[in-house]
C-alpha positions as CSV (number, residue, x, y, z in Angstrom):
1,M,-21.1,-32.3,7.7
2,R,-20.6,-36.0,6.9
3,R,-23.5,-35.9,4.5
4,L,-22.1,-32.8,2.9
5,L,-18.7,-34.5,2.4
6,Q,-20.4,-37.6,1.0
7,F,-22.4,-35.4,-1.3
8,I,-19.3,-33.6,-2.5
9,Q,-17.3,-36.8,-2.9
10,S,-20.1,-38.5,-4.9
11,H,-19.9,-35.8,-7.6
12,I,-16.9,-35.4,-9.7
13,R,-17.7,-31.8,-10.5
14,Y,-17.3,-30.9,-6.9
15,K,-14.1,-32.8,-6.6
16,I,-12.8,-30.7,-9.5
17,I,-14.2,-27.3,-8.4
18,M,-13.7,-27.4,-4.6
19,P,-9.8,-27.6,-4.6
20,F,-9.7,-25.0,-7.4
21,L,-12.0,-22.7,-5.4
22,A,-10.1,-23.3,-2.1
23,L,-6.8,-22.5,-3.8
24,T,-8.2,-19.4,-5.6
25,I,-9.7,-18.0,-2.4
26,F,-6.6,-18.6,-0.4
27,V,-4.4,-16.9,-3.0
28,M,-6.8,-14.0,-3.2
29,L,-7.0,-13.6,0.6
30,A,-3.2,-13.8,0.8
31,G,-2.8,-11.2,-2.0
32,A,-5.4,-8.9,-0.4
33,A,-3.7,-9.1,2.9
34,I,-0.3,-8.3,1.3
35,V,-1.8,-5.4,-0.6
36,L,-3.5,-4.0,2.5
37,F,-0.2,-4.4,4.4
38,L,1.7,-2.5,1.7
39,V,-1.0,0.2,1.5
40,A,-0.8,0.7,5.3
41,A,3.0,0.7,5.2
42,N,2.9,3.1,2.3
43,A,0.5,5.4,4.1
44,Q,2.7,5.3,7.2
45,D,5.7,6.1,5.0
46,V,3.9,9.0,3.4
47,L,2.9,10.4,6.8
48,T,6.4,10.0,8.2
49,N,8.0,11.6,5.1
50,Q,5.5,14.4,5.2
51,L,6.3,15.0,8.9
52,A,10.1,15.0,8.1
53,N,9.5,17.4,5.2
54,N,7.4,19.6,7.4
55,A,10.1,19.7,10.0
56,R,12.6,20.7,7.4
57,I,10.2,23.4,6.2
58,V,9.8,24.8,9.7
59,S,13.5,24.6,10.2
60,A,14.2,26.5,7.0
61,A,11.5,29.0,7.9
62,L,13.0,29.6,11.4
63,V,16.4,30.1,9.9
64,E,15.0,32.5,7.3
65,R,13.1,34.4,9.9
66,E,16.3,34.8,12.0
67,Q,18.2,35.9,8.9
68,N,15.5,38.5,8.1
69,H,15.8,39.9,11.7
70,V,19.6,40.1,11.3
71,N,19.3,41.9,7.9
72,F,16.8,44.3,9.3
73,L,18.8,45.1,12.4
74,R,22.0,45.5,10.3
75,Q,20.2,47.9,8.0
76,A,19.1,49.9,11.0
77,A,22.5,49.8,12.7
78,F,24.3,51.2,9.7
79,A,21.6,53.7,8.7
80,G,22.7,57.2,8.3
81,G,21.0,60.4,9.4
82,S,18.0,62.0,7.6
83,V,18.2,65.7,6.8
84,E,14.6,65.7,5.9
85,A,13.5,64.2,9.1
86,G,16.1,66.0,11.1
87,T,17.4,62.8,12.7
88,P,21.0,61.6,13.1
89,S,22.3,58.2,12.3
90,V,21.3,55.4,14.6
91,A,24.9,55.1,15.9
92,D,25.0,58.8,16.7
93,S,21.6,58.7,18.4
94,L,22.6,55.7,20.6
95,S,26.0,57.3,21.5
96,G,24.2,60.5,22.4
97,G,21.9,58.7,24.9
98,N,18.9,61.0,24.2
99,T,15.8,58.8,24.3
100,D,13.7,61.3,22.3
101,V,16.3,61.4,19.6
102,V,16.5,57.6,19.6
103,S,12.7,57.3,19.4
104,R,12.5,59.7,16.4
105,T,15.4,58.0,14.7
106,L,14.0,54.4,15.0
107,K,10.3,55.2,14.5
108,V,10.6,54.7,10.8
109,F,12.3,51.3,11.3
110,Y,9.7,50.2,13.8
111,L,6.8,51.0,11.4
112,S,8.4,49.3,8.5
113,G,9.3,46.3,10.5
114,I,5.9,45.5,12.0
115,S,4.3,46.1,8.6
116,N,6.6,43.6,7.0
117,P,5.2,40.0,7.2
118,T,8.7,38.6,7.0
119,L,9.6,40.5,10.2
120,D,6.4,41.1,12.1
121,F,8.1,41.5,15.5
122,D,6.4,42.5,18.7
123,R,9.2,44.4,20.4
124,L,12.0,46.7,19.4
125,I,14.7,47.6,21.9
126,A,17.6,49.9,21.7
127,F,20.3,50.0,24.4
128,D,23.4,52.0,25.0
129,K,27.0,50.8,25.6
130,N,26.2,50.1,29.2
131,G,23.3,47.8,28.4
132,Q,20.6,50.2,29.6
133,S,17.6,50.4,27.3
134,L,17.1,53.8,25.6
135,L,13.9,52.6,23.7
136,D,11.7,49.6,24.5
137,W,8.6,49.6,22.3
138,Q,6.0,46.8,22.7
139,R,3.3,46.2,20.2
140,I,-0.1,46.0,21.8
141,K,-2.3,45.5,18.7
142,D,-1.9,43.9,15.3
143,D,-2.7,47.2,13.6
144,P,0.7,48.8,12.8
145,R,-0.8,52.2,13.0
146,E,-1.4,51.8,16.7
147,E,1.1,53.4,18.9
148,P,3.3,50.9,20.8
149,Y,3.5,50.7,24.5
150,R,6.7,52.4,25.7
151,N,8.4,50.4,28.5
152,G,10.7,52.3,30.9
153,T,14.4,52.0,31.1
154,T,15.6,48.5,31.9
155,D,19.0,47.1,32.7
156,L,19.6,44.5,30.0
157,T,23.0,43.3,31.1
158,P,21.6,40.1,32.8
159,I,20.8,38.9,29.3
160,R,23.9,37.0,28.2
161,D,23.9,38.1,24.6
162,V,23.5,41.8,25.5
163,K,26.5,41.4,27.8
164,R,28.4,40.0,24.9
165,I,27.4,42.9,22.7
166,V,28.4,45.7,25.1
167,S,31.7,43.9,25.9
168,N,32.3,43.3,22.2
169,T,32.7,39.6,22.7
170,L,32.7,37.4,19.6
171,V,31.4,33.8,19.7
172,D,32.7,31.7,16.9
173,G,33.6,34.9,15.1
174,A,30.0,36.2,15.2
175,D,28.7,39.3,17.0
176,K,25.1,38.7,16.2
177,F,23.0,36.5,18.5
178,S,19.6,34.9,18.7
179,G,17.7,33.0,21.4
180,L,14.6,32.6,23.5
181,I,13.8,35.1,26.2
182,Q,10.9,35.8,28.6
183,F,10.4,39.4,29.6
184,G,9.3,40.1,33.1
185,N,6.0,41.8,32.2
186,D,5.0,39.2,29.5
187,P,4.5,35.5,30.4
188,Q,4.9,34.5,26.8
189,P,8.4,33.7,25.6
190,H,9.9,35.7,22.7
191,F,12.3,34.7,19.9
192,Y,14.9,37.5,19.8
193,T,17.8,38.7,17.6
194,V,20.3,41.2,18.8
195,V,23.1,43.0,16.9
196,P,25.7,45.6,18.0
197,V,25.7,49.2,16.8
198,K,29.2,50.6,16.2
199,K,30.6,54.0,15.5
200,N,34.1,54.1,14.1
201,A,34.5,50.4,15.1
202,T,33.5,51.2,18.7
203,V,30.4,49.6,20.2
204,V,28.0,52.4,21.2
205,G,25.0,50.1,21.9
206,G,22.8,47.6,20.3
207,L,19.5,46.8,18.7
208,M,17.1,43.9,19.5
209,V,13.9,42.7,17.9
210,A,11.7,40.1,19.5
211,I,8.6,38.3,18.4
212,K,6.2,36.3,20.5
213,I,6.4,32.6,20.1
214,D,2.7,32.3,19.2
215,R,2.9,35.0,16.6
216,L,6.1,33.4,15.2
217,L,4.4,30.0,15.0
218,L,1.3,31.4,13.4
219,S,3.4,33.2,10.8
220,L,5.3,30.0,10.1
221,Q,2.0,28.1,9.8
222,R,0.8,30.6,7.2
223,N,4.0,30.3,5.2
224,T,4.6,26.6,5.5
225,Q,1.0,25.1,5.8
226,V,2.2,22.9,8.6
227,P,-0.9,22.0,10.7
228,I,0.7,21.9,14.1
229,T,4.0,23.5,15.3
230,T,4.9,23.5,19.0
231,V,8.0,24.9,20.8
232,Y,9.2,23.5,24.1
233,N,11.6,24.6,26.7
234,L,14.6,22.4,27.9
235,Q,12.3,20.5,30.3
236,G,10.0,19.5,27.5
237,E,7.2,21.9,28.6
238,A,5.2,23.5,25.7
239,I,5.8,27.2,25.6
240,G,4.0,28.0,22.4
241,T,1.9,26.3,19.7
242,T,-0.3,26.9,16.8
243,F,-3.1,24.6,17.8
244,V,-4.5,25.0,21.3
245,P,-5.0,28.0,23.6
246,R,-2.1,28.9,25.9
247,A,-4.2,27.6,28.8
248,D,-4.1,24.1,27.3
249,L,-0.4,24.1,26.6
250,P,0.4,21.6,29.4
251,S,-1.6,19.0,27.4
252,L,1.1,19.2,24.8
253,N,4.1,18.6,27.1
254,M,6.6,16.1,25.9
255,R,6.8,12.7,27.5
256,P,10.0,12.3,29.6
257,E,11.2,9.3,27.5
258,V,11.0,11.5,24.4
259,V,13.1,14.2,26.0
260,Q,15.6,11.6,27.2
261,E,15.9,10.1,23.8
262,L,16.5,13.5,22.2
263,L,19.1,14.3,24.8
264,S,20.9,11.0,24.1
265,N,21.6,12.4,20.6
266,N,19.2,10.0,18.8
267,A,17.8,12.9,16.8
268,Q,19.6,15.6,14.9
269,S,19.0,19.4,15.1
270,V,16.9,20.9,12.4
271,I,18.0,24.5,13.0
272,N,21.4,25.8,11.8
273,A,22.2,22.2,10.8
274,E,21.1,22.1,7.2
275,N,23.8,19.6,6.3
276,S,22.8,17.1,8.9
277,P,20.1,14.6,8.1
278,L,16.8,15.1,9.9
279,V,16.2,12.2,12.3
280,P,13.3,13.3,14.5
281,K,11.7,11.3,17.2
282,Y,8.2,10.2,16.2
283,A,5.3,9.7,18.6
284,L,1.6,9.4,18.6
285,S,-0.4,12.0,20.5
286,N,-4.0,12.6,21.2
287,I,-4.8,16.3,20.9
288,Q,-8.4,17.5,21.5
289,Q,-9.8,14.0,20.9
290,R,-7.9,13.6,17.6
291,D,-4.9,11.4,16.9
292,Y,-1.8,13.1,15.6
293,E,1.7,11.8,14.8
294,V,4.3,14.2,16.0
295,A,7.9,14.6,15.1
296,Y,10.1,16.1,17.9
297,S,13.5,17.6,17.2
298,P,16.0,19.7,19.3
299,L,15.9,23.4,18.8
300,Y,19.4,24.7,18.4
301,I,20.0,28.4,18.3
302,Q,23.5,29.7,17.8
303,N,24.7,26.1,18.0
304,K,23.3,25.8,21.5
305,L,20.3,23.7,22.7
306,A,17.6,26.2,23.4
307,G,14.7,23.8,23.6
308,Y,12.7,21.5,21.4
309,F,10.1,21.9,18.7
310,S,7.7,19.6,17.0
311,V,5.5,19.3,14.0
312,G,2.3,17.2,13.9
313,L,0.0,15.8,11.3
314,P,-3.4,14.2,11.9
315,T,-3.5,10.4,11.3
316,D,-7.0,10.7,9.9
317,F,-5.9,10.8,6.3
318,Q,-3.7,7.7,6.9
319,V,-6.6,5.8,8.5
320,N,-9.0,7.0,5.8
321,S,-6.6,6.0,3.1
322,V,-6.2,2.5,4.5
323,R,-10.0,2.2,5.1
324,I,-10.8,3.3,1.5
325,N,-8.2,1.0,0.0
326,R,-9.3,-1.8,2.3
327,T,-12.9,-1.4,1.1
328,A,-11.8,-1.3,-2.5
329,I,-9.5,-4.3,-2.2
330,T,-12.2,-6.2,-0.3
331,L,-14.8,-5.5,-3.0
332,I,-12.3,-6.5,-5.7
333,A,-11.4,-9.7,-3.9
334,L,-15.1,-10.5,-3.5
335,A,-15.8,-9.8,-7.1
336,L,-12.8,-12.0,-8.2
337,A,-13.9,-14.7,-5.8
338,L,-17.4,-14.7,-7.2
339,G,-16.0,-14.7,-10.7
340,S,-13.7,-17.6,-9.8
341,I,-16.7,-19.5,-8.4
342,V,-18.7,-18.9,-11.6
343,L,-15.8,-19.7,-13.9
344,G,-14.9,-22.8,-11.9
345,Y,-18.5,-24.0,-12.0
346,V,-18.6,-23.4,-15.8
347,I,-15.3,-25.3,-16.3
348,A,-16.4,-28.1,-14.1
349,R,-19.7,-28.4,-15.9
350,S,-18.0,-28.4,-19.3
351,I,-16.0,-31.4,-18.0
352,T,-18.6,-33.3,-16.1
353,R,-21.6,-32.7,-18.4
354,P,-20.4,-35.2,-21.1
355,L,-19.3,-37.6,-18.3
356,S,-22.7,-37.4,-16.8
357,A,-24.3,-38.1,-20.2
358,L,-21.9,-41.0,-20.6
359,V,-22.8,-42.4,-17.2
360,H,-26.5,-42.0,-18.0
361,T,-26.0,-44.0,-21.3
362,A,-24.0,-46.7,-19.5
363,E,-26.7,-47.1,-16.8
364,A,-29.3,-47.4,-19.6
365,V,-27.3,-50.1,-21.3
366,T,-26.7,-51.8,-18.0
367,S,-30.5,-51.9,-17.5
368,G,-30.9,-53.6,-20.8
369,D,-31.5,-50.7,-23.2
370,L,-28.9,-51.6,-25.8
371,E,-30.4,-49.1,-28.2
372,Q,-29.2,-46.1,-26.0
373,R,-26.4,-44.0,-27.5
374,T,-24.5,-41.0,-26.2
375,E,-24.7,-37.8,-28.2
376,I,-21.3,-36.4,-27.2
377,R,-19.5,-35.0,-30.3
378,S,-16.1,-33.5,-29.3
379,G,-12.5,-34.1,-30.3
380,D,-11.1,-34.5,-26.8
381,E,-10.6,-37.6,-24.7
382,V,-14.2,-37.6,-23.5
383,G,-15.4,-37.4,-27.1
384,R,-13.2,-40.3,-28.1
385,L,-14.3,-42.3,-25.1
386,A,-18.0,-41.6,-26.0
387,Q,-17.4,-42.8,-29.6
388,A,-15.6,-46.0,-28.4
389,F,-18.5,-46.6,-26.0
390,N,-21.1,-46.2,-28.8
391,Q,-19.1,-48.6,-31.0
392,M,-18.8,-51.1,-28.1
393,T,-22.5,-50.9,-27.4
394,E,-23.2,-51.4,-31.1
395,H,-21.1,-54.5,-31.2
396,L,-22.7,-55.7,-28.0
397,L,-26.1,-55.2,-29.6
398,R,-25.2,-57.2,-32.7
399,L,-23.7,-60.0,-30.6
400,Y,-26.9,-60.0,-28.5
401,R,-29.0,-60.2,-31.6
402,T,-26.8,-62.9,-33.1
403,S,-27.1,-64.9,-29.9
404,R,-30.8,-64.5,-29.8
405,E,-31.1,-65.5,-33.5
406,L,-28.8,-68.5,-32.9
407,G,-30.9,-69.6,-30.0
408,T,-33.9,-69.8,-32.3
409,A,-32.1,-71.3,-35.4
410,I,-32.7,-75.0,-36.1
411,E,-31.1,-75.5,-39.6
412,V,-27.4,-75.3,-40.0
413,Q,-27.9,-73.1,-43.0
414,Q,-29.9,-70.7,-40.9
415,V,-27.1,-70.6,-38.3
416,L,-24.5,-70.0,-41.0
417,D,-26.7,-67.2,-42.4
418,V,-27.0,-65.5,-39.0
419,T,-23.3,-66.0,-38.2
420,Q,-22.4,-64.6,-41.7
421,R,-24.3,-61.4,-41.1
422,T,-22.7,-60.9,-37.7
423,V,-19.2,-61.6,-38.8
424,D,-19.5,-59.6,-41.9
425,A,-20.4,-56.6,-39.8
426,F,-17.1,-56.9,-38.0
427,V,-14.9,-58.1,-40.9
428,P,-16.5,-57.4,-44.3
429,G,-15.8,-60.0,-47.0
430,T,-15.4,-62.9,-44.5
431,E,-17.1,-66.2,-45.5
432,V,-18.7,-68.5,-42.9
433,L,-18.9,-72.2,-43.6
434,A,-19.1,-75.4,-41.5
435,L,-17.3,-78.8,-41.7
436,L,-19.7,-81.4,-40.3
437,D,-19.6,-85.2,-39.7
438,D,-22.4,-86.9,-41.5
439,R,-22.4,-90.6,-40.5
440,G,-18.6,-90.9,-40.7
441,I,-18.3,-88.7,-43.8
442,W,-17.1,-85.1,-43.3
443,G,-18.5,-82.5,-45.6
444,Y,-18.7,-78.7,-46.0
445,R,-22.0,-76.9,-45.4
446,L,-22.4,-73.4,-46.8
447,R,-24.8,-70.6,-46.2
448,S,-27.8,-70.0,-48.4
449,D,-26.0,-67.4,-50.6
450,P,-22.4,-68.4,-50.5
451,A,-19.6,-66.5,-52.3
452,P,-18.5,-67.9,-55.7
453,E,-15.1,-68.7,-54.3
454,V,-16.4,-71.3,-51.9
455,V,-19.3,-72.7,-54.0
456,G,-17.0,-75.6,-55.1
457,L,-16.7,-76.8,-51.5
458,Q,-20.4,-77.6,-51.2
459,N,-20.1,-81.2,-52.6
460,L,-16.6,-81.8,-51.3
461,R,-16.3,-84.7,-48.9
462,V,-13.4,-85.2,-46.5
463,A,-12.3,-88.6,-45.2
464,P,-12.0,-89.1,-41.5
465,G,-8.3,-89.8,-41.8
466,D,-7.6,-86.5,-43.6
467,P,-4.8,-84.5,-42.0
468,L,-7.2,-81.6,-41.5
469,I,-9.6,-83.7,-39.5
470,R,-6.9,-85.2,-37.4
471,S,-5.3,-81.8,-36.7
472,L,-8.6,-80.3,-35.7
473,G,-9.4,-83.3,-33.5
474,Q,-6.1,-83.3,-31.8
475,N,-5.6,-79.6,-31.0
476,Q,-9.3,-78.6,-30.3
477,L,-8.3,-75.0,-30.9
478,P,-9.1,-72.5,-33.6
479,Q,-6.7,-72.7,-36.5
480,V,-5.9,-70.6,-39.5
481,L,-5.4,-72.7,-42.6
482,D,-4.1,-71.6,-46.0
C-alpha cells in the first residue's frame, strides 16, 4: 500500500485524476442510492395507491350489488298479476299464503335473477306477514335451467331484519335491509337483501335474495380485476375469499393487532361511506408461498359493523420493478464511472504530457545536453512556460559558448569579438570596447570590425587623472555614461 501511495504521489497525473475520480464515483454512488430509494418509494406508493383504489372499487361494487338486489326486489314486490300466466300480483300471492301460487308467481323472477350477472343470487325466499317462509329456493348448480332445491317452511322471525319487516319497523327511515347471514343447512355465509311487500300500505310479507360470499367475491373479481378479496367476520376470521379453497381460509385470518387497530377507528369504512376517505390498514401477508400486501377495512352494512374485508396485491411487481431499475441504474452508474475514468485519464494526460516532455528536456539540459529543446506548441500556460524554457536554454547555451571561447581567447581583440557576438545576440546594436592601462597610459581597444561611430576612439588616449578613470577606480561598479 505504501509503495502504491508513493507511486501515485510521484506522478502528477495521478494526483490530478485520483481526487477527480474519487469525487465522481462518490457523487454517482450517492445519486444511484438516492434514485434507487426514490424508485423503491415510488413502487411502494404505486402499490399502496393501487390497493386503496382496489378497495374503493370493491366498495363501490358491493354497494352497486346491494342496490341491484334492492331494485330487483322492489320490482318483484310491486309486480302486478299476469293474465297470460294466470298468476296474481306478488302482494296478492303472499297475502293468500298459497305456496303453489307463490311459486308460480315468483318463478319468472327467479329465472331472470339468476341469469342476470349483476344479481346472480343463490337463494330466493318469500315469507308471509308472520315471518314464515312460503318459498325458499336454493340454487344447486350454476346452470340457470336447473331446478332449484326447494327448502321447507322455515320460521324467519329470528332474523332481525325479517322481524323489522313484519313489524313494519323503519330504521333511519328505511324499510329495506342488508347483511350477512348463515343458513343452518349451508356452512357458507350469504350476503342478503330483504324488502317488504305491501298491499294497500299494509305489510303482507317480504322478499329476500341471498348470494354466497364466494360467488359474490368471484363476481366482484371478474368485474373489478382485483386479485384477492377476502371477507371476515367480527372476530377477524376469514369467511370467504377469491384466492384459496375454503379449507384454507384459516390461513387468511386477520392478526389480532390488525382487528384491534380497525376497532380503534384508525381506518374508515369503505361501504356506505363514499364521502369518507379510505384509510385502510396495510399489512404484509404470505399466501401460498407468495408475498402480498393487504389492505384491511371495516365492512359496514346499513351503517353497522358487519365484519371486515380486505383486498390484496402481490408484491412481486414491486420487487421486480425495483430489481429492474436497480440493474439499469447500476449499469448506467458503471458506464458513467468507466466514462469518467477514461475522461479523467485523457484530461490528466493532456495536462501532464507536456509537463513530462518539459521535465524530460530539463533533465537532458541538466545532464549537459544544452542542444535539447522542447517541442510543446500551445497557447496556454504550459506552452508559454515551454517557450520561456527554450529561450532560457538558448541563452544558457550562448553564454556557455561565450565562456568557452573566452577561456581559449588570448588577444584582447579576440575577446572583444567573442563578447560582441554574445552581447549582440541579447541586445542587437550594442558595441563592445575596452579601456585598458598600457604602461600608465589609458586607451580604448576595439574589436576587429568596429562600428563607424566608435572608430574614432581607437587612437584616443586618456590620462590617469581623467575624471572617468578616477570615477571607475573609486566606485568599482558598472556605470552608464553619456
